[in-house]
N, C-alpha and C positions, 0 to 999 in steps of 0.2 A: 504494500500500500504506500502511495506517495504521501509525503508530509504535506500538511495544509499550507498552501501558498508559499512553497519554498522558492529558491532562486530560479527553478525551472517550472514554475507555475504556468499552466496552459501550454507548455512545450512538451509534446508527447513523443518526440523522436530526436535523434542525434543531430540531424540536419537543422531542425528548428532551433535547437539549443545553440548551435554555432551561429546561425543567422541572427538570432536575437542578441546574444552576448557580444559578438564580434562586430556587428553592423548596426542593428536597429537601436540598441540601447544608447549608443554614443551620439545619435543624431539630435540636433537642436529641434525646437518646436516652432512651427509656423501655424499659429492658431487663427485661421482666416475667417472664422465665424464664431462669435460668442456674444453674450449679453452682459458682459462686465460693465461696471459703471466707470465711465471716464472721470467723473467727479471724484470717486473714491481713489482712483489711481493718482489723479492730479494732486489730491490732498494727502496722499499716502495714509489712508485711513488706518487707524488703530482699532482693534476689535475688543469689545468688552469681555466676551467670553466665547467658548466654542459653539454655543447655540447660535449666536449672531452670525458667525462666519460659515457655519455648517448647515444649519436648518432654516435660516432666515428667508431664503428665496428658493428653497429646493422642493418643488412640487412632486418630484419623484419620491422623496421620503414622506411627504405629506400623504400621498396616495397609499403608501404602505401602512402608515400609521392608522389611517381611516379603515383600511381593510382589517386591521388588527383590533378594531373596535375602540380606538382611542377617541376620546371626546375632542371636539374641535377647539375647546378651550386650551388644550395642550399642544395644538398644532399651529393655528393662526390666531388663537384667542389670547385671553388676558392672563393666563398663568405665567408665573415667573420663568426665567430662562432655564434655571436648573431643573425645575419640574418638567419642562418640555424635553430637555436632554434625557432625563430619566425615562420618559415615555418612549423616546427613540431607542434607548438602550434596552428597554423591555420588548420592543418590537423586533430588533435586528436578529435575534436568534431564530425567529420564525421565517426569515427570508431565505430559506434554503432554495437554491435554484434561481434566485433573483440576483441580477448583477449588483444590486445595492449591497449585498453581503460582501462581495469582492471589493467594490469601490470603497466602502466604509473602512475596511481593514487596510487597503492600499493607502488611503489617505492618512490613517492613523500612523502607519509605518513611515511613509515617505516624508510627511510634513512634521510629525511630532516624535518620531522614533519610538513609537509604542507598539510592541508586539502582542500585547494581551488582547484576547478576544473581548469585544464589547458585549456585555450582558448586564443583568441587574446586579450581579455580585461584584463586577469590576467597575461599574458605572461611576461610583464616587471617586475611586482612584484615578480613572481616566479623565473625569471632569477636572480634578485638581491639576493633573499633569499637563493637560492641554492649556488650561487657563494660566498656569505658571509661565508657559512659553509665550502665550499671547501677551503677557504683561511686559515682555522684553520689547524695548523700543525698536529693535531691529526686526521684530516679527510682525510686519505690517503688510498692507496690500501689495506694495511694491516688492518687498522681500519674498512674499509667497510666489510672485511671478518669477523673480530672479532665480529662485531656488531650482527651477526646472529648465534652465537654459532656453528660455523662450526668446525668440528673436523678434517676432512680429505678432501683434494682437490687432484684430479688426473687430471693433464693437458694432452695435446695431443702433442706428440713429434716425430719428424723424427728420424729414426735409426742413422743418421749421426750426430745428435746433440751431442755436448760434455757435455751437462747437467751441465755446469758451474753454472748456476743460481740455479739449484736444489741442487747442492752441497753447495752453499753459504747459501741457506735457511736451509738446514739440519744442518749446523754448527752453525747457529745463535741461541743462547740460549734465546734471547729476544723475539722470536716469537714461540709460542707453537703449532701452527696449523701445522699438517703434510701435506706437499705439495710434491706429488710424480709424476714422469713422467709416461706417458703411451706410449707404443711402437706402433707406427703407420706406418707399412711398405708398405703403398699403392704404393709407387714409386718402390719398389722392385718387385711388381707383375705387374706393368704397362709396360710390355715389348713392347706393341704396341704403346705406347704414345711417343710423341715428348719429348725429354729431358731424355729418359731412359739412354742412354750411359753417358750423363753428370752426372746423379745421381750415376751411378755405379762408376764413377771416384771419386766422393765425398766420396762414401763408401770406396773406396780404400785408400783415404787419412785418413779416420777415423781409419781404422784397420792397416795401415802402410805397406801394400803390394798391388801389382797389382792384380786385379781380372780379370783373363783371361779365366775362365771356370765356368761352373755351379757349380762344386765342390768347387771352390774358393768362389763363392757366398754363398753357404750354410755354409761354414766355417765362412765367414765374418758375416753373419746374426747371427749365433750362438754366436760369440764373442760379438756382439753388444747387444744381449739379455742378456748375462752374465753381461755385463757392466751395463746395465739398472737395472738388478736385484740387483747388488751391491749398487746402489744408492737408492733402495727401490721400484722400479717398480714391480707391481704385476698384471698389466693388459696390454693387447694389444687391438688394435682397427683396424678394417678393414672396409673400404668403398667398398662395392662390387656392381658393376653395370653391370650385376648382378653377383651372384656367379655362377661358372661353374664347371663342373666335366667331365673330359676326361682324364683318366689315361693312359699314354703312357709309352714307354720305356725311361729310364733315358738317354740312348745314343741319343735318338731323342731330348729330352729336351736340352741336351748339345749342339747339333747342332743348335737348335733354338736360344739358348743364344748367341752363337758365331755369328750367322747371325745378331742378334739384335745389337751386338757390332759393327758390320760392317755397321749398318744402312741399311740392306737389308730388303726387304718386306717379311713379314711372312704371312702364310696362317692362316685362322681362326682356323684350327685344331692345328697348331703349337702353336698359342697363348693360346688356351684352355689347351693344354697339359702342357705347361709351368706354367700357373697360377695354375693348379691343383697340380702339383708337389711342387711348392713353398708353397702353402697353407697347404698341408699335412705335409710338413717338419716343417713349423712353428708351426702348431698345436701340433706336437710331442714335440717340444721344450717347448712350454707353459705347456704341461701336466707334463713334468719332473720337472718343477720348481713350480708347483701348481699355475700357473697364471690363470687368467680369460680372455677368448677370447671374444671380442665384435665384432659382425657382424652387420653392418648397410646396409640394403638392400632396394632398391626401388627408387633410385634417377636418374633423368635424368638432367645432369649438363650443365651449360653454354649454354643455349638455344638461347640466343641472341648473335650472332656472332660479331656484331658490338660493343656491349657493352663489350664483352669479350676482344676484342682487345684494347678497351679504358681503362677498369678498371681492367681486370684480373678476376680470379675466386673469389668465395665467396663474390659476390657483390649484390646478390639478384636476380639472373637470373637462378636459379635452380628450378626444379619442380618435381612432383611426376611421376615416371615411371610406365608403365603398362605391363612390361614384366613378364613372368612366371619363377619361380625358384625352385618350390617345389622339383622336381626330383633331381636337382643338389645339393640342400641343403641336402636332405635326404641322398644321396649317399656320400657326403663329410663327414657328421657326422658319417655315418655308417663305412666308410673306416677308420676313426680315431678310432672309438669305438671298432671295431673288433680286433684291435691290442693293445687295452688298451692305446691309444694315445689321447683320447678325453678329452680335458681340460674342466673345468667349462666354460660355454658358455652363453652369453646373445645375443639374436637375436632381432633386431629392424626392423620393416618394416615401410616404409614411406607411402605405399598405404594401406589405412584402409580396403580395400577389402580383404587384405591378413591376417587380424587378425586371422581368424580361421585356415588358413594354418599353421601359426607359432604356434598357440595354440595347434594344434593337433600334429605337428611334434615334439615339445619339449617333449611330453609325451612318445615318442618312445625311448628316450635316457637318461631317468633319471637313477639314481644310488642309491644304498644303502650307498654310501660313505658320501653323504651330501644332506640335504633336498633341493629340487629345483636346482639340479646341472645344468640343462639346463633351462635358464630363458627366458621369453618373456619380452623384454625390454619395458620400459614406452613409452607412446605416444610421438613420436619423431618429431621434426621440425614442419611440417605443422599440426601435430596432438597433439602438447603439449598445447591444449586448452580443455575446459570443455568437449565437445562432443568427441574429439579424445581420451582423457585420460579415460573417462568413458567407451567408447566402447572397448578400449584395456583391461581394468580391467574386464569388463563383459565377454569378450571372454576368458580371462585367468581363471576366476571363473567358467565359464561353462565347460571348458575343462580340467582344472587342479586345482591348489591350489593357489588362490589369497593370502592366509595367508602366503605363503612362498615367496612372491614377494619381490625383493630387492628395490623397490620403485623408487623415483624420482631422477633426475639429472638436472643440468641446461643446459648442452650442449651449453654454451654461452661464448662469448668473453668479456662480460661486468661484472664489479664488482658490478653492481646494480641488478643482476639477481637472488639473493638468495630468493627474495620474491616468485619466482616460486615454491619453496618448500611449502610455505604457501598456495599458490593457489592449488597445488596438494593435500595437506593434507585436505583442506576444501572439495574438490571434493570427495576424498576417504571417508571421514566421512559421507558425504551426501549420497553417494551410499550405504554404509553399513547401515546407518540409515534408508534409504528408504526401504531396504529389511526387516529390523526389524519391522518398523512401519506398513508394509503391511502384517505382519504375516508370512513372508517367512523364518525367523530365530528367535530363542528365544532371549529375551532381557536379556541376561546374560552379564552384563556390565563388569564383571571381565574378562571374556573370550574376549569380543569384544574390550575392552580397550587394552588388551595384543596384540591382532591381529593388531590393529592400530599402537601401539608403535613399534611393530616388523617391519611393512611395512615402517614406517617413518624412522627407524634408525637401530634397532637391527638386522634385517635380513642381511642388508648390512655389518654390523660390523662382524657378524659371517661368512658370505659367503666369503668375500675377504681376511680375515686373515691378515688385516693390523692393527697394533697397533696404537692407537690414541694418544699415548704419545711419544714425540720425544726422 
């Protein structure tokens, strides 16, 4: 029997062991998509205790605690931080088969040097040990990032954001990690959603003039893209639920936009035509600036209406959607491509049944400009665990080139999530090692080691065109 989470954790064969320890382990981290707070990085936030840094924004843990029958008071409610931690310690032993068990103990080991298993018996000791380290002035938001050899972080930012904290970070010569914004224009496309007009007013404030027409909107979005670009932004991100394609006349889109500003009801056709027009316009702008466009597809959000009213979005009540999108995605990419407006694109799917849909569509729009111009994004959200990541990489390998994959990202709000890169790298090495050990690929360690190093870091560095030195 193997020891629990020893140095060869998740590495089931000799080739995998060599690939991880001699190649993957040493590579820096290029975390091109996360939800970390630029404000907390700029201010080098100090954390009060382990609950704040570990449980404060983690809806993965919140979902597990709810499944264990823990009252919401101990999750997002008014109970004190130690009591919340104790409830998490009570829950974690029941997480057999859940990646949270591995992530929890990786984080305790790599950040805090704690090898004890977290449970009710060890909770007091671990609470004290973690908090003692967090009181050290060097154990701050920045030090947590620096501890993992991170070179680049790309946060997620609304187009109306003034990016003050990104500018502060960029100007700070004492912090060498590159922290860049990502342009997330979901609210610009959400014409059918409550609050659309209010967001347009915020955009008006950001650009300094009233947005009264669709043409004004396009102009304003372009100005915000240019502003983000000046700060160093090279990626956009879209949550598409789902992606749609219904190309109409701009005059009709203009009328739909005006109706939305008046808060009049729109037909489904009007909504789809508007979303299509804005998406295509944004894609064109990204292409001109050599940005990468990220498309996240497959979510059904805010399923629990009562909890949505109580806690708001991003609180652990989202799920995997089962809608179809292949036709709309293909037509959207094609419409951009035929006019040479298709930017570098990463497509993520939340429903694993869609792995082969994405894996096959990306092969239709590759280009001689850059290897892997259209990427199949890493196992995302409910799929960033061993089975999900393995199946995503197997689909990519079966249908395209795994060797050109830009690899893992944290997609997290927590400063303790960089161990997910280690988790991914072990899974990657084990997958490749399994193919080699079963005689499906030659044991050329120079070639294999290069492929692993590329997927872990080099491919992302070459793909995004972001310099790692400030």
